[in-house]
C-alpha positions in Angstrom: 43.2 108.3 -83.0 43.2 107.7 -79.3 44.0 104.3 -77.8 42.8 102.9 -74.5 43.3 99.7 -72.6 39.8 98.2 -71.9 39.2 95.7 -69.2 37.1 92.8 -70.5 35.4 89.8 -68.8 34.6 86.8 -71.0 31.7 84.5 -70.4 29.7 82.0 -72.5 26.4 80.1 -72.4 26.6 76.9 -74.4 29.3 78.4 -76.7 27.4 81.6 -77.3 30.1 84.0 -76.0 30.2 87.6 -74.8 32.7 90.2 -73.7 31.5 92.1 -70.7 32.8 95.6 -69.9 31.9 98.1 -67.1 29.7 100.8 -68.6 31.7 103.5 -66.8 34.9 102.5 -68.7 33.2 103.6 -72.0 30.9 106.3 -70.7 32.7 109.0 -72.8 32.7 107.0 -76.1 30.1 107.7 -78.7 30.7 104.9 -81.1 30.5 101.7 -79.0 29.7 99.7 -82.1 33.2 100.4 -83.4 34.6 99.1 -80.1 32.4 96.0 -80.4 33.8 95.3 -83.8 37.4 95.5 -82.5 37.0 93.4 -79.4 34.7 90.8 -80.9 36.9 90.1 -83.9 38.1 86.5 -83.5 41.4 87.1 -85.3 42.4 90.6 -84.2 40.6 90.8 -80.9 39.6 88.5 -78.0 36.6 87.4 -80.1 33.0 87.0 -79.1 29.4 87.0 -80.5 28.8 90.3 -78.7 29.9 93.1 -76.4 27.8 93.9 -73.4 28.2 97.0 -71.2 27.2 96.4 -67.6 26.2 98.9 -64.9 25.7 97.1 -61.5 22.5 98.1 -59.6 21.1 97.3 -56.2 19.1 94.4 -57.7 21.3 93.2 -60.5 22.5 95.2 -63.5 21.6 97.5 -66.4 22.9 96.2 -69.7 23.4 97.3 -73.3 24.4 94.9 -76.1 26.2 95.2 -79.4 26.5 92.3 -81.8 29.9 91.4 -83.3 29.2 93.5 -86.4 28.7 96.6 -84.2 24.9 96.7 -84.5 22.8 97.3 -81.4 20.7 94.4 -80.1 17.7 94.7 -77.8 18.4 91.6 -75.7 20.2 88.2 -75.6 18.8 85.4 -73.5 22.3 83.9 -73.1 23.9 87.3 -72.7 21.7 88.2 -69.7 22.7 84.9 -68.1 26.4 85.8 -68.7 25.8 89.2 -67.1 23.9 87.6 -64.2 26.7 85.1 -63.7 29.3 87.9 -63.5 27.1 89.9 -61.0 26.4 86.7 -59.0 30.2 86.0 -58.8 31.0 89.6 -57.8 28.3 89.7 -55.1 28.7 86.1 -53.8 25.1 85.2 -54.7 23.7 81.8 -53.6 21.1 79.5 -55.1 17.7 80.9 -54.5 18.8 84.5 -55.0 17.1 86.6 -57.7 18.8 89.1 -60.0 17.1 91.7 -62.1 18.9 92.4 -65.4 17.7 95.5 -67.3 17.9 95.3 -71.1 16.8 97.5 -74.0 13.8 95.1 -74.2 12.9 95.7 -70.6 13.9 94.0 -67.3 14.3 90.2 -67.0 14.2 88.4 -63.7 16.6 85.5 -63.2 16.7 83.1 -60.3 20.0 81.4 -59.5 19.4 77.6 -59.3 22.9 76.2 -58.9 26.6 77.2 -58.7 29.3 74.8 -59.9 32.7 76.5 -59.8 32.4 79.2 -62.5 29.2 77.8 -64.0 25.9 79.5 -62.9 22.5 78.0 -63.7 19.6 80.3 -63.9 15.8 80.2 -64.6 15.0 83.3 -66.4 11.6 85.0 -66.9 11.8 86.1 -70.6 8.3 87.6 -71.0 5.5 86.5 -73.3 6.0 86.2 -77.1 4.7 89.1 -79.1 3.4 89.5 -82.7 3.3 85.7 -83.1 2.0 84.6 -86.6 2.8 82.4 -89.6 4.0 84.1 -92.8 5.3 83.1 -96.2 8.4 84.7 -97.5 10.0 84.3 -101.0 13.6 83.1 -101.0 15.3 82.6 -104.4 11.9 82.5 -106.1 10.6 79.8 -103.7 8.0 80.3 -100.9 9.3 79.6 -97.4 6.8 79.2 -94.6 8.0 80.6 -91.2 6.8 81.6 -87.8 7.7 85.2 -86.9 7.5 86.7 -83.4 9.3 88.9 -81.0 11.0 87.6 -77.8 12.3 91.0 -76.9 14.0 90.9 -80.3 12.9 89.9 -83.8 12.8 86.2 -84.6 11.9 84.0 -87.6 11.6 80.2 -87.1 11.4 77.8 -90.0 10.1 74.4 -89.0 11.6 71.5 -90.7 15.1 69.9 -91.2 17.8 71.7 -89.4 20.8 71.2 -91.7 23.9 73.3 -92.4 22.9 73.6 -96.0 19.6 75.2 -95.1 21.2 77.3 -92.5 23.7 78.9 -94.9 21.0 79.2 -97.6 17.5 79.9 -96.3 18.4 81.2 -92.8 21.2 83.5 -93.9 19.0 85.1 -96.6 16.0 85.4 -94.3 18.1 87.3 -91.7 18.6 90.2 -94.1 15.4 89.9 -96.1 13.5 93.2 -96.7 10.5 91.6 -94.9 12.5 92.4 -91.7 13.6 96.0 -91.8 15.6 95.6 -88.6 17.0 92.3 -89.7 16.1 89.2 -87.7 17.4 86.2 -85.9 16.6 83.0 -87.7 16.2 79.5 -86.3 15.8 76.2 -88.2 13.7 74.1 -85.8 13.2 70.3 -86.2 10.6 68.8 -83.8 12.2 65.4 -82.9 9.6 64.6 -80.3 6.8 66.4 -78.5 9.3 67.5 -75.8 12.5 67.9 -77.9 13.3 70.5 -80.6 16.6 70.6 -82.4 17.8 74.0 -83.8 20.4 75.7 -85.8 20.8 79.4 -85.4 21.7 82.3 -87.7 22.0 85.3 -85.4 21.5 88.8 -86.7 24.8 90.7 -86.9 26.8 87.5 -86.1 26.0 84.6 -88.3 25.9 81.0 -87.1 26.1 80.7 -83.3 26.5 77.7 -81.0 23.4 78.6 -79.1 20.9 81.4 -78.5 18.6 82.0 -75.5 16.0 84.1 -77.2 16.3 81.8 -80.3 15.6 78.8 -78.1 12.6 80.5 -76.7 11.4 81.5 -80.2 11.9 78.0 -81.6 10.0 76.4 -78.6 7.1 78.8 -79.1 7.0 78.2 -82.8 7.2 74.5 -82.4 4.2 74.5 -80.0 2.3 77.0 -82.1 2.7 75.3 -85.5 4.7 72.2 -85.1 2.9 69.9 -82.7 5.4 70.2 -79.8 4.5 70.5 -76.2 4.8 73.9 -74.4 7.6 72.5 -72.2 10.6 71.3 -74.3 14.3 70.6 -74.4 15.8 72.8 -77.1 19.0 71.2 -78.5 21.5 73.5 -80.3 25.1 72.7 -81.3 26.4 74.1 -77.9 24.0 72.1 -75.7 20.5 71.8 -74.3 18.3 74.5 -72.7 14.9 74.0 -71.3 12.0 76.3 -72.4 8.5 76.4 -70.9 5.8 78.6 -72.5 3.0 79.4 -70.1 0.0 81.6 -70.5 1.9 84.4 -68.8 5.5 84.2 -69.9 8.4 82.1 -71.3 10.8 80.5 -68.8 14.3 79.8 -70.0 16.6 77.5 -67.9 20.3 77.0 -68.6 23.8 77.9 -67.5 26.4 80.5 -68.1 30.1 80.1 -67.4 32.7 82.7 -66.6 35.9 82.2 -68.6 38.3 84.9 -67.4 39.3 88.5 -67.8 42.0 90.5 -69.6 42.6 93.9 -71.2 42.6 94.8 -74.9 43.9 98.0 -76.4 41.1 99.6 -78.5 41.2 102.5 -80.9 38.7 105.3 -80.2 
């Protein structure tokens, strides 16, 4: 088995962390999922919620994302901010500059609002929600009412108390329920006020995460659609607060990403 030293850059957005690698460094590797499992392992690797390959472009970057379990993911709202932060750092971008981050779910446009040392705040255009509807799914013989939608990736939002017990029970089981053949990200969303939604996240291929950009968008949309919330809300997760605005045209997500550092890890290919 071949071994290679892989240069990695680590970044996080509200504790949702990613390892970034240059796409060229793994262009000859067929099983990127196996690499993701190695580097994302929190005991035997650097540890992260996902591995993102980045190919810089004239306008920003092309990205591909693998979750910690080695499964492909279409997009991460926090991940694209981490990629944009790295590109902004490399290019010396300034507030007001716009970056285009291509993902498996399509391009996303991010505007840089503020730079504070290694922390970059962006407003991202995430696209409109798709396939938005309410469903009832049976978990352990009990009906669970949820809002399902796509925000570039599959999401299921359960409105009501956001407690650890329900996260490890209802949310964990929903994420692998046969109703979702691709698996799904799950958010427990509690509407605390018309402009404030508190969430806990069970991310597909990862488990509990400190935050989720697409999860925050999904929870905000679901809370407005079926929970009495406003269309402009603060979404509070264990890692911090992001702002989501759902307009007739798109979803806007505002938050920061922070560059942590870089190092190399030996990976088995």
